[in-house]
Rosetta silent file (secondary structure, phi, psi, omega in degrees, C-alpha in Angstrom):
SEQUENCE: MALKIITRAEDIPDGKDNIESQAELTCIFSFGIDIGEGVKGMEFKTREIDDIVIYEIKWEFKIIDEVPVALHKHVKNQLKMGKRHFLFNLKDVTYMESLGLGELVGCLISISNLGGKLILINLLPKIRLMFEVTGLINVFKIAGDEETAIKDFY
SCORE:     score description
SCORE:     0.000 S_00000001
   1 L     0.000  142.432 -178.957   69.661   75.492   46.305 S_00000001
   2 E  -123.585  142.857  173.786   70.831   78.321   48.519 S_00000001
   3 E  -124.275  123.733 -178.368   72.043   81.799   47.689 S_00000001
   4 E  -130.463  120.582  174.372   73.759   83.673   50.444 S_00000001
   5 E   -99.775  116.678 -175.980   75.174   87.140   50.075 S_00000001
   6 L   -84.869  125.969 -178.516   77.596   87.683   52.894 S_00000001
   7 L  -124.312   -4.800  179.475   77.530   91.185   54.314 S_00000001
   8 L  -130.756  142.006 -178.223   79.090   90.764   57.765 S_00000001
   9 H   -57.502  -37.436 -178.270   82.515   89.383   58.666 S_00000001
  10 H   -67.912  -13.790  178.170   81.033   87.053   61.263 S_00000001
  11 H   -88.410   -6.437 -177.132   78.981   85.348   58.517 S_00000001
  12 L   -85.912  118.765 -179.464   82.062   84.335   56.533 S_00000001
  13 L   -76.611  139.321  171.771   82.917   80.685   57.188 S_00000001
  14 L    44.313   59.814  176.408   86.584   79.727   57.682 S_00000001
  15 L   161.829    9.262 -177.944   88.278   82.808   56.473 S_00000001
  16 H   -64.623  -19.246  177.891   86.929   85.975   57.963 S_00000001
  17 H   -71.735  -14.443  179.571   90.454   86.785   59.131 S_00000001
  18 H   -85.035   -5.118 -177.770   91.415   87.182   55.461 S_00000001
  19 L   -79.147  122.962 -174.553   89.085   90.138   54.970 S_00000001
  20 L   -91.080  -27.330 -176.643   91.179   93.279   54.632 S_00000001
  21 L  -157.964  165.738  176.704   88.495   95.981   54.537 S_00000001
  22 H   -62.240  -36.083  179.569   84.788   96.661   54.564 S_00000001
  23 H   -63.456  -42.510  178.515   84.970   97.342   50.811 S_00000001
  24 H   -66.548  -37.589  179.677   86.477   93.920   50.214 S_00000001
  25 H   -58.675  -39.469 -177.521   83.885   92.387   52.516 S_00000001
  26 L   -73.131  -10.826  179.666   81.043   93.700   50.388 S_00000001
  27 L   -99.996   11.509  179.500   82.552   92.000   47.326 S_00000001
  28 E   -99.053  128.892 -178.895   82.471   88.507   48.807 S_00000001
  29 E  -127.991  147.550  175.525   79.726   86.252   47.572 S_00000001
  30 E  -132.386  126.398 -179.618   78.945   82.640   48.348 S_00000001
  31 E  -128.340  137.225  179.069   76.713   80.540   46.153 S_00000001
  32 E  -175.017 -168.850 -176.103   76.000   76.900   46.609 S_00000001
  33 E  -123.997  130.663  178.606   73.730   74.018   47.283 S_00000001
  34 E   -81.454  115.128 -179.960   72.720   72.810   50.684 S_00000001
  35 L  -115.514   29.046  171.997   73.372   69.082   50.724 S_00000001
  36 L   102.257  -29.148 -178.377   72.747   68.546   54.399 S_00000001
  37 L  -119.019   33.332 -179.156   76.098   69.395   55.955 S_00000001
  38 L   112.562  177.010 -177.990   76.296   73.054   55.038 S_00000001
  39 E   -82.897  126.929  175.482   76.495   75.010   51.828 S_00000001
  40 E  -115.232  141.248  178.567   78.710   73.492   49.152 S_00000001
  41 E   158.694 -131.846 -173.648   79.446   75.325   45.963 S_00000001
  42 E  -114.019  142.124  171.422   81.287   78.337   44.739 S_00000001
  43 E  -131.888  142.727  171.632   82.902   81.206   46.540 S_00000001
  44 E  -152.062  152.462  172.444   84.671   84.140   45.026 S_00000001
  45 E  -131.155  153.525 -178.081   85.839   87.532   46.064 S_00000001
  46 E  -119.601  153.730  172.063   86.813   90.418   43.867 S_00000001
  47 E  -149.833  167.341 -178.593   89.320   93.191   44.096 S_00000001
  48 E  -128.390  140.832  168.883   90.607   95.713   41.596 S_00000001
  49 E  -124.239  116.282 -173.342   94.030   96.828   40.466 S_00000001
  50 L    55.123 -121.045 -179.302   93.709   99.859   38.201 S_00000001
  51 L  -105.597   21.600 -179.587   90.921   98.897   35.767 S_00000001
  52 E  -103.105  126.986  174.752   91.339   95.118   36.165 S_00000001
  53 E   -92.586  119.959 -177.396   88.719   93.157   38.116 S_00000001
  54 E  -106.414  123.515  178.467   90.444   90.221   39.803 S_00000001
  55 E  -104.138  122.728  171.348   88.342   87.233   40.866 S_00000001
  56 E   -96.104  107.355 -171.888   89.747   84.861   43.486 S_00000001
  57 E  -105.900  134.187  174.413   87.633   81.775   42.762 S_00000001
  58 E  -131.905  111.452 -179.483   87.195   78.772   44.998 S_00000001
  59 E  -165.056  129.861  165.750   84.865   76.114   43.686 S_00000001
  60 E   -85.320   98.424 -177.549   84.868   72.466   43.041 S_00000001
  61 E   -66.352   92.172  179.519   82.941   72.804   39.800 S_00000001
  62 L  -127.612  146.223  175.636   80.688   69.763   40.174 S_00000001
  63 L   -86.170  112.696  177.288   77.212   69.104   38.948 S_00000001
  64 L  -130.801  101.870 -177.807   75.078   68.445   42.022 S_00000001
  65 L    57.973 -113.141  177.456   71.382   68.759   41.238 S_00000001
  66 L  -111.694  130.732  176.783   71.192   72.434   40.155 S_00000001
  67 L  -115.821  129.061 -178.090   74.236   74.665   40.359 S_00000001
  68 L   -68.224  153.991  179.151   73.773   78.424   40.052 S_00000001
  69 L  -105.573   56.709 -172.551   75.576   80.356   37.356 S_00000001
  70 H   -70.906  -36.257 -176.605   76.521   83.205   39.662 S_00000001
  71 H   -61.343  -48.546 -179.699   79.989   83.945   38.304 S_00000001
  72 H   -61.504  -41.128  178.131   78.755   84.755   34.795 S_00000001
  73 H   -62.925  -41.462  179.469   75.981   86.941   36.202 S_00000001
  74 H   -65.028  -42.131  177.475   78.460   88.821   38.359 S_00000001
  75 H   -62.000  -42.278  178.621   80.778   89.374   35.375 S_00000001
  76 H   -60.393  -38.744  176.987   77.841   90.676   33.318 S_00000001
  77 H   -64.687  -40.120  176.727   77.097   93.198   36.073 S_00000001
  78 H   -63.397  -39.419  177.683   80.730   94.314   36.041 S_00000001
  79 H   -63.117  -40.428  178.130   80.507   94.708   32.246 S_00000001
  80 H   -62.427  -28.388  179.185   77.389   96.877   32.652 S_00000001
  81 L   -86.562    5.615  175.144   79.444   99.104   34.961 S_00000001
  82 L    94.306    1.837  178.830   82.028   99.537   32.198 S_00000001
  83 L   -72.262  142.176 -178.738   84.664   97.057   33.368 S_00000001
  84 L  -133.517  -12.514 -179.559   86.527   95.337   30.515 S_00000001
  85 E  -112.535  124.043 -176.809   89.595   93.649   32.030 S_00000001
  86 E  -131.199  137.489  177.666   89.105   90.477   34.048 S_00000001
  87 E  -127.228  122.899  178.674   91.565   88.144   35.713 S_00000001
  88 E  -107.432  116.550  176.398   90.359   84.843   37.180 S_00000001
  89 E   -90.661  112.951 -175.032   92.674   83.267   39.741 S_00000001
  90 L  -104.068   21.683 -176.277   91.873   79.541   39.715 S_00000001
  91 L   -61.390  -25.719  179.869   94.449   78.392   42.279 S_00000001
  92 L  -103.319   13.863  174.157   91.683   77.098   44.566 S_00000001
  93 L   -92.353  108.984 -173.110   89.667   75.375   41.825 S_00000001
  94 L   -98.708  -14.082 -177.553   90.424   71.727   42.493 S_00000001
  95 E  -156.284  142.692 -179.161   87.926   70.036   40.197 S_00000001
  96 E  -146.711  130.979  174.120   85.946   71.116   37.161 S_00000001
  97 L  -108.179 -172.688 -176.731   83.224   69.469   35.097 S_00000001
  98 H   -60.250  -31.932  178.388   81.497   70.669   31.962 S_00000001
  99 H   -62.647  -43.354  178.626   79.325   73.081   33.953 S_00000001
 100 H   -64.884  -42.801  176.681   82.398   74.882   35.237 S_00000001
 101 H   -61.769  -42.188  179.075   83.915   75.043   31.770 S_00000001
 102 H   -62.219  -38.393  178.012   80.622   76.358   30.427 S_00000001
 103 H   -62.826  -44.420  179.605   80.548   79.040   33.111 S_00000001
 104 H   -67.960  -40.895  178.140   84.043   80.190   32.151 S_00000001
 105 H   -63.346  -41.833  177.467   83.262   80.075   28.410 S_00000001
 106 H   -59.349  -42.555  177.110   80.116   82.144   29.014 S_00000001
 107 H   -62.283  -45.519 -179.101   82.191   84.738   30.870 S_00000001
 108 H   -60.647  -43.549 -179.822   84.760   84.803   28.069 S_00000001
 109 H   -63.181  -47.516 -179.748   82.098   85.296   25.392 S_00000001
 110 H   -60.630  -43.359 -179.750   80.390   88.123   27.288 S_00000001
 111 H   -66.621  -46.896 -178.233   83.698   89.860   27.949 S_00000001
 112 H   -64.469  -38.458 -179.662   84.984   89.401   24.376 S_00000001
 113 H   -61.553  -22.497  179.328   81.726   90.601   22.812 S_00000001
 114 L  -106.689   18.540  176.044   82.257   93.961   24.513 S_00000001
 115 L    76.881   17.018 -179.000   85.910   94.236   23.528 S_00000001
 116 L   -91.682 -174.965 -177.668   87.224   93.124   26.894 S_00000001
 117 E  -139.595  138.036  176.796   89.879   90.667   27.918 S_00000001
 118 E  -122.839  130.773  175.291   89.879   87.703   30.305 S_00000001
 119 E  -124.536  134.362  175.750   93.040   86.059   31.603 S_00000001
 120 E  -100.564  141.108  176.927   93.123   82.908   33.738 S_00000001
 121 E  -132.921  161.636  173.054   95.960   82.326   36.193 S_00000001
 122 L    56.491   47.778  175.828   97.257   79.648   38.554 S_00000001
 123 L   -75.832  129.279  174.152   95.610   76.611   36.988 S_00000001
 124 L   -66.092  154.092 -176.316   96.382   73.421   38.882 S_00000001
 125 H   -52.735  -41.559 -178.618   97.901   70.707   36.644 S_00000001
 126 H   -71.777  -28.330  176.287   94.711   68.641   36.428 S_00000001
 127 H   -74.035  -42.289  176.873   92.647   71.737   35.541 S_00000001
 128 H   -59.565  -41.435  178.515   95.210   72.754   32.914 S_00000001
 129 H   -59.781  -40.314  177.935   95.037   69.229   31.483 S_00000001
 130 H   -61.901  -40.540  177.498   91.263   69.594   31.097 S_00000001
 131 H   -64.607  -37.567  178.698   91.798   72.823   29.153 S_00000001
 132 H   -67.700  -47.412 -177.823   94.338   71.030   26.945 S_00000001
 133 H   -62.227  -38.168 -178.259   92.120   67.998   26.298 S_00000001
 134 H   -84.009   -9.450 -177.644   89.114   70.158   25.405 S_00000001
 135 L    83.350   -0.624 -179.301   91.151   72.530   23.239 S_00000001
 136 H   -71.632  -12.599  176.076   90.174   75.475   25.426 S_00000001
 137 H   -61.204  -25.906  179.031   93.860   76.091   26.095 S_00000001
 138 H   -91.119   -6.322 -178.017   93.833   77.762   22.650 S_00000001
 139 L   -99.776  -41.938 -178.605   90.714   79.800   23.409 S_00000001
 140 L   -91.435  146.449  169.627   91.565   81.283   26.807 S_00000001
 141 E   -84.188  124.960 -177.828   94.536   83.483   27.581 S_00000001
 142 E  -124.839  129.994  178.081   96.375   81.754   30.436 S_00000001
 143 E  -120.970  158.998 -177.632   99.205   83.278   32.439 S_00000001
 144 L   -74.335  -35.840 -176.650  101.333   81.774   35.162 S_00000001
 145 L  -149.739  172.474 -175.176  100.818   84.432   37.814 S_00000001
 146 H   -64.189  -43.551 -178.021   99.060   87.682   38.611 S_00000001
 147 H   -59.890  -45.771  178.121  102.012   89.974   37.895 S_00000001
 148 H   -62.586  -43.575 -178.763  102.504   88.517   34.411 S_00000001
 149 H   -63.891  -43.496 -178.521   98.775   88.695   33.671 S_00000001
 150 H   -61.336  -41.536  176.639   98.466   92.328   34.759 S_00000001
 151 H   -61.108  -33.747 -177.558  101.328   93.294   32.418 S_00000001
 152 H   -70.247  -18.516  178.170   99.529   91.470   29.598 S_00000001
 153 L   -73.477  -20.040 -173.015   96.497   93.774   29.879 S_00000001
 154 L  -116.738    0.000    0.000   98.553   96.760   28.771 S_00000001
């Protein structure tokens, strides 16, 4: 298993042109498992609008040997810093197994226990179907887009 904290633009694979500022650069993390042809796993970057922490998540949530639970740990750190509003953009989550659902449920529990709110946006149809089949569609707040979700925080 590999953990790589990216701190320089030149270390960001396939997307360093999307980095808007040094501050945004320091909020990009990559976690994954080396399976021989590079690191596979989860990537996310964060940004803030007012007091809302927005996570742009890209991960094929698959169980491959051991998968780190980095997202939940990162959310817990944000909670320790007093953040209470979280928005997870899942537009680039193309596949999710029970580990991914567990990671999201863990985040929701931690956020809810401290009086916070988590909203998921941009679920692909097959990911939305998984939430429906598992009944989690009734547990998570899901919005269609970022603008709608941000309004829902207030």
